[in-house]
N, CA, C, O and the ligand as a Tripos MOL2 file, in Angstrom:
@<TRIPOS>MOLECULE
protein
  245   243    62     0     0
PROTEIN
NO_CHARGES

@<TRIPOS>ATOM
      1 N         -26.0880   21.0740  -30.3850 N.3       1 MET1
      2 CA        -27.0410   21.6510  -29.4670 C.3       1 MET1
      3 C         -26.4350   21.4380  -28.0740 C.2       1 MET1
      4 O         -25.8790   20.3690  -27.8250 O.2       1 MET1
      5 N         -26.5220   22.4290  -27.1410 N.am      2 LYS2
      6 CA        -26.0920   22.3080  -25.8210 C.3       2 LYS2
      7 C         -27.2120   22.0350  -24.8810 C.2       2 LYS2
      8 O         -28.3520   22.4400  -25.1120 O.2       2 LYS2
      9 N         -26.8860   21.3330  -23.7930 N.am      3 LYS3
     10 CA        -28.0270   21.1320  -22.9830 C.3       3 LYS3
     11 C         -27.7070   21.4130  -21.5210 C.2       3 LYS3
     12 O         -26.5320   21.2600  -21.1870 O.2       3 LYS3
     13 N         -28.6050   21.8100  -20.5850 N.am      4 ALA4
     14 CA        -28.3010   22.0700  -19.2070 C.3       4 ALA4
     15 C         -29.4760   21.3780  -18.4380 C.2       4 ALA4
     16 O         -30.5750   21.0940  -18.9150 O.2       4 ALA4
     17 N         -29.0580   21.1690  -17.2070 N.am      5 GLU5
     18 CA        -30.1920   20.6470  -16.3910 C.3       5 GLU5
     19 C         -31.1800   21.7070  -15.7270 C.2       5 GLU5
     20 O         -30.7490   22.7430  -15.2200 O.2       5 GLU5
     21 N         -32.3860   21.4140  -15.7590 N.am      6 CYS6
     22 CA        -33.3290   22.4840  -15.1820 C.3       6 CYS6
     23 C         -33.1780   22.1930  -13.5910 C.2       6 CYS6
     24 O         -33.3040   21.0640  -13.1170 O.2       6 CYS6
     25 N         -32.9050   23.3020  -12.8630 N.am      7 PRO7
     26 CA        -32.7920   23.2050  -11.4000 C.3       7 PRO7
     27 C         -34.0250   22.7970  -10.7980 C.2       7 PRO7
     28 O         -34.0180   22.2880   -9.6780 O.2       7 PRO7
     29 N         -35.1100   22.9800  -11.4580 N.am      8 SER8
     30 CA        -36.4310   22.7970  -10.8190 C.3       8 SER8
     31 C         -37.0190   21.3260  -10.8410 C.2       8 SER8
     32 O         -37.5090   20.7430   -9.8740 O.2       8 SER8
     33 N         -36.8830   20.8600  -12.0720 N.am      9 CYS9
     34 CA        -37.3880   19.4600  -12.3870 C.3       9 CYS9
     35 C         -36.2930   18.4170  -12.6600 C.2       9 CYS9
     36 O         -36.5340   17.2160  -12.5310 O.2       9 CYS9
     37 N         -35.0440   18.8950  -13.0530 N.am     10 GLY10
     38 CA        -34.0110   17.9940  -13.2500 C.3      10 GLY10
     39 C         -34.0390   17.5130  -14.7120 C.2      10 GLY10
     40 O         -33.1720   16.7190  -15.0780 O.2      10 GLY10
     41 N         -34.9440   17.9270  -15.5350 N.am     11 SER11
     42 CA        -34.9050   17.4650  -17.0150 C.3      11 SER11
     43 C         -33.7830   18.3540  -17.8610 C.2      11 SER11
     44 O         -33.3510   19.4410  -17.4770 O.2      11 SER11
     45 N         -33.4790   17.8230  -18.8230 N.am     12 MET12
     46 CA        -32.5310   18.3850  -19.6420 C.3      12 MET12
     47 C         -33.1180   19.3290  -20.5350 C.2      12 MET12
     48 O         -34.0400   18.9600  -21.2620 O.2      12 MET12
     49 N         -32.6630   20.6050  -20.5730 N.am     13 VAL13
     50 CA        -33.1130   21.7720  -21.3920 C.3      13 VAL13
     51 C         -32.1640   22.0590  -22.6290 C.2      13 VAL13
     52 O         -30.9830   22.3470  -22.4310 O.2      13 VAL13
     53 N         -32.6790   21.9800  -23.8770 N.am     14 THR14
     54 CA        -31.8310   22.1870  -25.0000 C.3      14 THR14
     55 C         -31.8000   23.7310  -25.2620 C.2      14 THR14
     56 O         -32.7820   24.4620  -25.1350 O.2      14 THR14
     57 N         -30.4750   24.1580  -25.6650 N.am     15 MET15
     58 CA        -30.2940   25.6040  -25.8590 C.3      15 MET15
     59 C         -29.4970   25.6960  -27.1630 C.2      15 MET15
     60 O         -28.5860   24.9150  -27.4340 O.2      15 MET15
     61 N         -29.8930   26.6930  -27.9510 N.am     16 GLY16
     62 CA        -29.1920   27.0320  -29.1300 C.3      16 GLY16
     63 C         -27.6890   27.3370  -28.9890 C.2      16 GLY16
     64 O         -27.2280   27.6080  -27.8800 O.2      16 GLY16
     65 N         -26.9570   27.2990  -30.0320 N.am     17 SER17
     66 CA        -25.5300   27.5180  -30.0870 C.3      17 SER17
     67 C         -25.2550   28.9480  -29.8570 C.2      17 SER17
     68 O         -24.1080   29.2290  -29.5080 O.2      17 SER17
     69 N         -26.0720   29.8500  -29.9870 N.am     18 ASN18
     70 CA        -25.8130   31.2780  -29.8060 C.3      18 ASN18
     71 C         -26.4710   31.8450  -28.4040 C.2      18 ASN18
     72 O         -26.8240   33.0180  -28.2860 O.2      18 ASN18
     73 N         -26.5760   30.9820  -27.4830 N.am     19 THR19
     74 CA        -26.9850   31.2200  -26.0780 C.3      19 THR19
     75 C         -26.0500   32.1910  -25.3970 C.2      19 THR19
     76 O         -24.8420   31.9700  -25.4810 O.2      19 THR19
     77 N         -26.4630   33.1900  -24.7640 N.am     20 ARG20
     78 CA        -25.6200   34.0960  -23.9910 C.3      20 ARG20
     79 C         -25.8780   34.0060  -22.5530 C.2      20 ARG20
     80 O         -26.8970   33.4660  -22.1230 O.2      20 ARG20
     81 N         -24.9000   34.5670  -21.7300 N.am     21 MET21
     82 CA        -25.0100   34.5420  -20.2660 C.3      21 MET21
     83 C         -26.2460   35.4970  -20.1370 C.2      21 MET21
     84 O         -26.5140   36.3960  -20.9330 O.2      21 MET21
     85 N         -26.9600   35.1680  -19.0130 N.am     22 GLY22
     86 CA        -28.1740   35.9400  -18.6280 C.3      22 GLY22
     87 C         -29.3850   35.7530  -19.5330 C.2      22 GLY22
     88 O         -30.4600   36.3140  -19.3240 O.2      22 GLY22
     89 N         -29.1400   34.9200  -20.5660 N.am     23 GLN23
     90 CA        -30.2840   34.7110  -21.3440 C.3      23 GLN23
     91 C         -31.3430   33.9170  -20.6050 C.2      23 GLN23
     92 O         -31.0450   32.9260  -19.9380 O.2      23 GLN23
     93 N         -32.7400   34.4210  -20.7480 N.am     24 ARG24
     94 CA        -33.8530   33.7990  -20.1520 C.3      24 ARG24
     95 C         -34.5550   32.7120  -20.8640 C.2      24 ARG24
     96 O         -34.8270   32.9950  -22.0310 O.2      24 ARG24
     97 N         -34.8880   31.6380  -20.4930 N.am     25 LEU25
     98 CA        -35.7580   30.7430  -21.3020 C.3      25 LEU25
     99 C         -36.7560   29.9470  -20.1700 C.2      25 LEU25
    100 O         -36.5890   30.0010  -18.9520 O.2      25 LEU25
    101 N         -37.6290   29.3390  -20.7370 N.am     26 LYS26
    102 CA        -38.5710   28.5670  -20.0420 C.3      26 LYS26
    103 C         -38.3620   27.0240  -20.2440 C.2      26 LYS26
    104 O         -38.1670   26.5250  -21.3520 O.2      26 LYS26
    105 N         -38.4210   26.3190  -19.0730 N.am     27 CYS27
    106 CA        -38.1150   24.8920  -19.0900 C.3      27 CYS27
    107 C         -39.2190   24.3520  -19.8670 C.2      27 CYS27
    108 O         -40.3270   24.8010  -19.5720 O.2      27 CYS27
    109 N         -39.1560   23.4300  -20.8550 N.am     28 PRO28
    110 CA        -40.2760   22.9930  -21.5150 C.3      28 PRO28
    111 C         -40.9770   21.8510  -20.7600 C.2      28 PRO28
    112 O         -42.0420   21.3470  -21.1160 O.2      28 PRO28
    113 N         -40.3180   21.5260  -19.7650 N.am     29 ASN29
    114 CA        -41.0360   20.4830  -19.0110 C.3      29 ASN29
    115 C         -41.8090   20.9360  -17.8080 C.2      29 ASN29
    116 O         -42.9280   20.4510  -17.6380 O.2      29 ASN29
    117 N         -41.3650   21.7570  -17.0100 N.am     30 CYS30
    118 CA        -42.1660   22.3020  -15.7560 C.3      30 CYS30
    119 C         -42.3320   23.7550  -15.9950 C.2      30 CYS30
    120 O         -42.7990   24.3910  -15.0500 O.2      30 CYS30
    121 N         -42.0320   24.4220  -17.1100 N.am     31 ARG31
    122 CA        -42.4810   25.7630  -17.4880 C.3      31 ARG31
    123 C         -41.9460   26.7960  -16.4670 C.2      31 ARG31
    124 O         -42.5290   27.8700  -16.3180 O.2      31 ARG31
    125 N         -40.8140   26.4660  -15.7510 N.am     32 THR32
    126 CA        -40.2090   27.4330  -14.8550 C.3      32 THR32
    127 C         -39.3010   28.3020  -15.6400 C.2      32 THR32
    128 O         -38.5430   27.8500  -16.4980 O.2      32 THR32
    129 N         -39.3890   29.5470  -15.3360 N.am     33 GLU33
    130 CA        -38.5200   30.6260  -16.1160 C.3      33 GLU33
    131 C         -37.0900   30.5520  -15.4910 C.2      33 GLU33
    132 O         -36.8750   30.6600  -14.2840 O.2      33 GLU33
    133 N         -36.1190   30.3520  -16.4680 N.am     34 LEU34
    134 CA        -34.9060   30.1280  -15.9480 C.3      34 LEU34
    135 C         -33.8960   31.0860  -16.7310 C.2      34 LEU34
    136 O         -34.2240   31.6450  -17.7770 O.2      34 LEU34
    137 N         -32.6080   31.2330  -16.1220 N.am     35 GLU35
    138 CA        -31.6530   32.2070  -16.5790 C.3      35 GLU35
    139 C         -30.3170   31.4070  -16.7280 C.2      35 GLU35
    140 O         -29.9380   30.6090  -15.8710 O.2      35 GLU35
    141 N         -29.5690   31.7050  -17.9870 N.am     36 VAL36
    142 CA        -28.3650   30.9030  -18.0460 C.3      36 VAL36
    143 C         -27.2770   31.7480  -17.3000 C.2      36 VAL36
    144 O         -26.9560   32.8950  -17.6140 O.2      36 VAL36
    145 N         -26.7580   31.0200  -16.2720 N.am     37 THR37
    146 CA        -25.7320   31.5560  -15.3340 C.3      37 THR37
    147 C         -24.3010   31.2220  -15.6780 C.2      37 THR37
    148 O         -23.3400   31.7880  -15.1560 O.2      37 THR37
    149 N         -24.2180   30.3020  -16.5570 N.am     38 TRP38
    150 CA        -22.9010   29.9130  -16.9910 C.3      38 TRP38
    151 C         -22.7820   29.2120  -18.3860 C.2      38 TRP38
    152 O         -23.6690   28.4620  -18.7940 O.2      38 TRP38
    153 N         -21.6990   29.4750  -19.0680 N.am     39 LEU39
    154 CA        -21.7370   28.9130  -20.4500 C.3      39 LEU39
    155 C         -20.8420   27.7590  -20.7120 C.2      39 LEU39
    156 O         -21.0610   27.1250  -21.7440 O.2      39 LEU39
    157 N         -19.9080   27.4020  -19.9720 N.am     40 ASP40
    158 CA        -19.0590   26.1950  -20.1690 C.3      40 ASP40
    159 C         -18.5650   25.6110  -18.8790 C.2      40 ASP40
    160 O         -17.5690   26.1080  -18.3540 O.2      40 ASP40
    161 N         -19.1890   24.5830  -18.3190 N.am     41 PRO41
    162 CA        -20.4140   24.2060  -18.8820 C.3      41 PRO41
    163 C         -21.6760   24.8650  -18.6980 C.2      41 PRO41
    164 O         -21.7680   25.7560  -17.8540 O.2      41 PRO41
    165 N         -22.7710   24.4830  -19.4790 N.am     42 PHE42
    166 CA        -23.9460   25.3430  -19.3540 C.3      42 PHE42
    167 C         -24.6680   25.1780  -18.0800 C.2      42 PHE42
    168 O         -24.7560   24.0460  -17.6040 O.2      42 PHE42
    169 N         -25.2210   26.2380  -17.4480 N.am     43 GLU43
    170 CA        -25.8800   26.1810  -16.1670 C.3      43 GLU43
    171 C         -27.0720   26.9700  -16.2150 C.2      43 GLU43
    172 O         -27.0380   28.0260  -16.8460 O.2      43 GLU43
    173 N         -28.1720   26.5930  -15.6110 N.am     44 LEU44
    174 CA        -29.3830   27.2070  -15.5460 C.3      44 LEU44
    175 C         -29.7010   27.4860  -14.0190 C.2      44 LEU44
    176 O         -29.4680   26.6460  -13.1500 O.2      44 LEU44
    177 N         -30.2190   28.6580  -13.7740 N.am     45 ASP45
    178 CA        -30.7480   28.9030  -12.3340 C.3      45 ASP45
    179 C         -32.0930   29.7560  -12.4790 C.2      45 ASP45
    180 O         -32.4780   30.3090  -13.5090 O.2      45 ASP45
    181 N         -32.6800   29.7480  -11.3320 N.am     46 TRP46
    182 CA        -33.9740   30.4410  -11.2900 C.3      46 TRP46
    183 C         -33.5810   31.9730  -11.4850 C.2      46 TRP46
    184 O         -32.4370   32.3920  -11.3050 O.2      46 TRP46
    185 N         -34.6160   32.7260  -11.8550 N.am     47 ILE47
    186 CA        -34.4570   34.0980  -12.0980 C.3      47 ILE47
    187 C         -34.7660   34.6440  -10.6030 C.2      47 ILE47
    188 O         -35.7170   34.2120   -9.9510 O.2      47 ILE47
    189 N         -33.9350   35.5650  -10.1520 N.am     48 TYR48
    190 CA        -34.1730   36.1520   -8.9270 C.3      48 TYR48
    191 C         -34.5480   37.6120   -8.9800 C.2      48 TYR48
    192 O         -33.7770   38.4210   -9.4950 O.2      48 TYR48
    193 N         -35.6950   37.9730   -8.4700 N.am     49 ASP49
    194 CA        -36.1820   39.3380   -8.7530 C.3      49 ASP49
    195 C         -35.3730   40.2870   -7.8390 C.2      49 ASP49
    196 O         -35.3900   40.2430   -6.6090 O.2      49 ASP49
    197 N         -34.6180   41.2020   -8.6440 N.am     50 GLU50
    198 CA        -33.7570   42.0800   -7.8880 C.3      50 GLU50
    199 C         -34.4930   43.1960   -7.2160 C.2      50 GLU50
    200 O         -33.9190   43.8490   -6.3450 O.2      50 GLU50
    201 N         -35.7630   43.4640   -7.5740 N.am     51 ASP51
    202 CA        -36.4660   44.5590   -6.9690 C.3      51 ASP51
    203 C         -36.6180   44.3360   -5.4820 C.2      51 ASP51
    204 O         -36.8230   45.3050   -4.7510 O.2      51 ASP51
    205 N         -36.5300   43.1340   -5.0040 N.am     52 ASP52
    206 CA        -36.6360   42.8480   -3.4680 C.3      52 ASP52
    207 C         -35.5230   43.4020   -2.7790 C.2      52 ASP52
    208 O         -35.6400   43.5580   -1.5630 O.2      52 ASP52
    209 N         -34.3960   43.7480   -3.3790 N.am     53 TYR53
    210 CA        -33.1220   44.2460   -2.6710 C.3      53 TYR53
    211 C         -32.8870   45.7030   -2.7320 C.2      53 TYR53
    212 O         -31.7780   46.1790   -2.4910 O.2      53 TYR53
    213 N         -33.9900   46.4710   -3.0760 N.am     54 GLU54
    214 CA        -33.8250   47.7920   -3.3880 C.3      54 GLU54
    215 C         -33.8170   48.5990   -1.9650 C.2      54 GLU54
    216 O         -34.8100   48.6270   -1.2380 O.2      54 GLU54
    217 N         -32.6720   49.2050   -1.6730 N.am     55 ASP55
    218 CA        -32.6510   50.1340   -0.5500 C.3      55 ASP55
    219 C         -33.1040   49.5740    0.7610 C.2      55 ASP55
    220 O         -33.6780   50.2970    1.5760 O.2      55 ASP55
    221 N         -32.8920   48.4560    0.9630 N.am     56 GLU56
    222 CA        -33.2320   47.6490    2.2770 C.3      56 GLU56
    223 C         -32.2500   47.7720    3.4210 C.2      56 GLU56
    224 O         -31.6880   46.7740    3.8740 O.2      56 GLU56
    225 N         -32.0370   49.0130    3.9000 N.am     57 GLU57
    226 CA        -30.9150   49.1390    4.8570 C.3      57 GLU57
    227 C         -31.4820   49.0070    6.2620 C.2      57 GLU57
    228 O         -31.9400   50.0100    6.8080 O.2      57 GLU57
    229 N         -31.4790   47.8470    6.8720 N.am     58 ASP58
    230 CA        -32.2520   47.6220    8.1170 C.3      58 ASP58
    231 C         -31.2440   47.1390    9.1550 C.2      58 ASP58
    232 O         -31.0210   45.9300    9.2170 O.2      58 ASP58
    233 N         -30.6340   47.9570    9.9490 N.am     59 TYR59
    234 CA        -29.6690   47.5940   10.8610 C.3      59 TYR59
    235 C         -30.2750   47.7000   12.3720 C.2      59 TYR59
    236 O         -29.6130   48.2700   13.2400 O.2      59 TYR59
    237 N         -31.3840   47.2090   12.6250 N.am     60 ASP60
    238 CA        -31.9290   47.3160   13.9320 C.3      60 ASP60
    239 C         -31.7040   46.2120   14.9100 C.2      60 ASP60
    240 O         -32.6610   45.7870   15.5570 O.2      60 ASP60
    241 N         -30.5430   45.7330   15.0610 N.am     61 ASP61
    242 CA        -30.4340   44.5810   15.8590 C.3      61 ASP61
    243 C         -30.2950   44.7360   17.3090 C.2      61 ASP61
    244 O         -30.1980   43.7430   18.0290 O.2      61 ASP61
    245 ZN        -37.8450   22.1200  -15.3800 Zn       62 ZN62
@<TRIPOS>BOND
     1     1     2 1
     2     2     3 1
     3     3     4 2
     4     3     5 am
     5     5     6 1
     6     6     7 1
     7     7     8 2
     8     7     9 am
     9     9    10 1
    10    10    11 1
    11    11    12 2
    12    11    13 am
    13    13    14 1
    14    14    15 1
    15    15    16 2
    16    15    17 am
    17    17    18 1
    18    18    19 1
    19    19    20 2
    20    19    21 am
    21    21    22 1
    22    22    23 1
    23    23    24 2
    24    23    25 am
    25    25    26 1
    26    26    27 1
    27    27    28 2
    28    27    29 am
    29    29    30 1
    30    30    31 1
    31    31    32 2
    32    31    33 am
    33    33    34 1
    34    34    35 1
    35    35    36 2
    36    35    37 am
    37    37    38 1
    38    38    39 1
    39    39    40 2
    40    39    41 am
    41    41    42 1
    42    42    43 1
    43    43    44 2
    44    43    45 am
    45    45    46 1
    46    46    47 1
    47    47    48 2
    48    47    49 am
    49    49    50 1
    50    50    51 1
    51    51    52 2
    52    51    53 am
    53    53    54 1
    54    54    55 1
    55    55    56 2
    56    55    57 am
    57    57    58 1
    58    58    59 1
    59    59    60 2
    60    59    61 am
    61    61    62 1
    62    62    63 1
    63    63    64 2
    64    63    65 am
    65    65    66 1
    66    66    67 1
    67    67    68 2
    68    67    69 am
    69    69    70 1
    70    70    71 1
    71    71    72 2
    72    71    73 am
    73    73    74 1
    74    74    75 1
    75    75    76 2
    76    75    77 am
    77    77    78 1
    78    78    79 1
    79    79    80 2
    80    79    81 am
    81    81    82 1
    82    82    83 1
    83    83    84 2
    84    83    85 am
    85    85    86 1
    86    86    87 1
    87    87    88 2
    88    87    89 am
    89    89    90 1
    90    90    91 1
    91    91    92 2
    92    91    93 am
    93    93    94 1
    94    94    95 1
    95    95    96 2
    96    95    97 am
    97    97    98 1
    98    98    99 1
    99    99   100 2
   100    99   101 am
   101   101   102 1
   102   102   103 1
   103   103   104 2
   104   103   105 am
   105   105   106 1
   106   106   107 1
   107   107   108 2
   108   107   109 am
   109   109   110 1
   110   110   111 1
   111   111   112 2
   112   111   113 am
   113   113   114 1
   114   114   115 1
   115   115   116 2
   116   115   117 am
   117   117   118 1
   118   118   119 1
   119   119   120 2
   120   119   121 am
   121   121   122 1
   122   122   123 1
   123   123   124 2
   124   123   125 am
   125   125   126 1
   126   126   127 1
   127   127   128 2
   128   127   129 am
   129   129   130 1
   130   130   131 1
   131   131   132 2
   132   131   133 am
   133   133   134 1
   134   134   135 1
   135   135   136 2
   136   135   137 am
   137   137   138 1
   138   138   139 1
   139   139   140 2
   140   139   141 am
   141   141   142 1
   142   142   143 1
   143   143   144 2
   144   143   145 am
   145   145   146 1
   146   146   147 1
   147   147   148 2
   148   147   149 am
   149   149   150 1
   150   150   151 1
   151   151   152 2
   152   151   153 am
   153   153   154 1
   154   154   155 1
   155   155   156 2
   156   155   157 am
   157   157   158 1
   158   158   159 1
   159   159   160 2
   160   159   161 am
   161   161   162 1
   162   162   163 1
   163   163   164 2
   164   163   165 am
   165   165   166 1
   166   166   167 1
   167   167   168 2
   168   167   169 am
   169   169   170 1
   170   170   171 1
   171   171   172 2
   172   171   173 am
   173   173   174 1
   174   174   175 1
   175   175   176 2
   176   175   177 am
   177   177   178 1
   178   178   179 1
   179   179   180 2
   180   179   181 am
   181   181   182 1
   182   182   183 1
   183   183   184 2
   184   183   185 am
   185   185   186 1
   186   186   187 1
   187   187   188 2
   188   187   189 am
   189   189   190 1
   190   190   191 1
   191   191   192 2
   192   191   193 am
   193   193   194 1
   194   194   195 1
   195   195   196 2
   196   195   197 am
   197   197   198 1
   198   198   199 1
   199   199   200 2
   200   199   201 am
   201   201   202 1
   202   202   203 1
   203   203   204 2
   204   203   205 am
   205   205   206 1
   206   206   207 1
   207   207   208 2
   208   207   209 am
   209   209   210 1
   210   210   211 1
   211   211   212 2
   212   211   213 am
   213   213   214 1
   214   214   215 1
   215   215   216 2
   216   215   217 am
   217   217   218 1
   218   218   219 1
   219   219   220 2
   220   219   221 am
   221   221   222 1
   222   222   223 1
   223   223   224 2
   224   223   225 am
   225   225   226 1
   226   226   227 1
   227   227   228 2
   228   227   229 am
   229   229   230 1
   230   230   231 1
   231   231   232 2
   232   231   233 am
   233   233   234 1
   234   234   235 1
   235   235   236 2
   236   235   237 am
   237   237   238 1
   238   238   239 1
   239   239   240 2
   240   239   241 am
   241   241   242 1
   242   242   243 1
   243   243   244 2
@<TRIPOS>SUBSTRUCTURE
     1 MET1         2 RESIDUE 1 A MET
     2 LYS2         6 RESIDUE 1 A LYS
     3 LYS3        10 RESIDUE 1 A LYS
     4 ALA4        14 RESIDUE 1 A ALA
     5 GLU5        18 RESIDUE 1 A GLU
     6 CYS6        22 RESIDUE 1 A CYS
     7 PRO7        26 RESIDUE 1 A PRO
     8 SER8        30 RESIDUE 1 A SER
     9 CYS9        34 RESIDUE 1 A CYS
    10 GLY10       38 RESIDUE 1 A GLY
    11 SER11       42 RESIDUE 1 A SER
    12 MET12       46 RESIDUE 1 A MET
    13 VAL13       50 RESIDUE 1 A VAL
    14 THR14       54 RESIDUE 1 A THR
    15 MET15       58 RESIDUE 1 A MET
    16 GLY16       62 RESIDUE 1 A GLY
    17 SER17       66 RESIDUE 1 A SER
    18 ASN18       70 RESIDUE 1 A ASN
    19 THR19       74 RESIDUE 1 A THR
    20 ARG20       78 RESIDUE 1 A ARG
    21 MET21       82 RESIDUE 1 A MET
    22 GLY22       86 RESIDUE 1 A GLY
    23 GLN23       90 RESIDUE 1 A GLN
    24 ARG24       94 RESIDUE 1 A ARG
    25 LEU25       98 RESIDUE 1 A LEU
    26 LYS26      102 RESIDUE 1 A LYS
    27 CYS27      106 RESIDUE 1 A CYS
    28 PRO28      110 RESIDUE 1 A PRO
    29 ASN29      114 RESIDUE 1 A ASN
    30 CYS30      118 RESIDUE 1 A CYS
    31 ARG31      122 RESIDUE 1 A ARG
    32 THR32      126 RESIDUE 1 A THR
    33 GLU33      130 RESIDUE 1 A GLU
    34 LEU34      134 RESIDUE 1 A LEU
    35 GLU35      138 RESIDUE 1 A GLU
    36 VAL36      142 RESIDUE 1 A VAL
    37 THR37      146 RESIDUE 1 A THR
    38 TRP38      150 RESIDUE 1 A TRP
    39 LEU39      154 RESIDUE 1 A LEU
    40 ASP40      158 RESIDUE 1 A ASP
    41 PRO41      162 RESIDUE 1 A PRO
    42 PHE42      166 RESIDUE 1 A PHE
    43 GLU43      170 RESIDUE 1 A GLU
    44 LEU44      174 RESIDUE 1 A LEU
    45 ASP45      178 RESIDUE 1 A ASP
    46 TRP46      182 RESIDUE 1 A TRP
    47 ILE47      186 RESIDUE 1 A ILE
    48 TYR48      190 RESIDUE 1 A TYR
    49 ASP49      194 RESIDUE 1 A ASP
    50 GLU50      198 RESIDUE 1 A GLU
    51 ASP51      202 RESIDUE 1 A ASP
    52 ASP52      206 RESIDUE 1 A ASP
    53 TYR53      210 RESIDUE 1 A TYR
    54 GLU54      214 RESIDUE 1 A GLU
    55 ASP55      218 RESIDUE 1 A ASP
    56 GLU56      222 RESIDUE 1 A GLU
    57 GLU57      226 RESIDUE 1 A GLU
    58 ASP58      230 RESIDUE 1 A ASP
    59 TYR59      234 RESIDUE 1 A TYR
    60 ASP60      238 RESIDUE 1 A ASP
    61 ASP61      242 RESIDUE 1 A ASP
    62 ZN62       245 GROUP 0 **** ****
């Protein structure tokens, strides 16, 4: 079993051996939705909503 630290609460989250990059899971401790950002070593990060960056071309300086 692989483990990674939850970036939100710092507790260790256990992942299965077939975990893939980009896989989403919920921290069992703080219930934050997380994404697997690296496999060796395992790293978890918050899920960023990519919809916020859609066609935002604002060059009005
Ligand atoms: Zn957590």
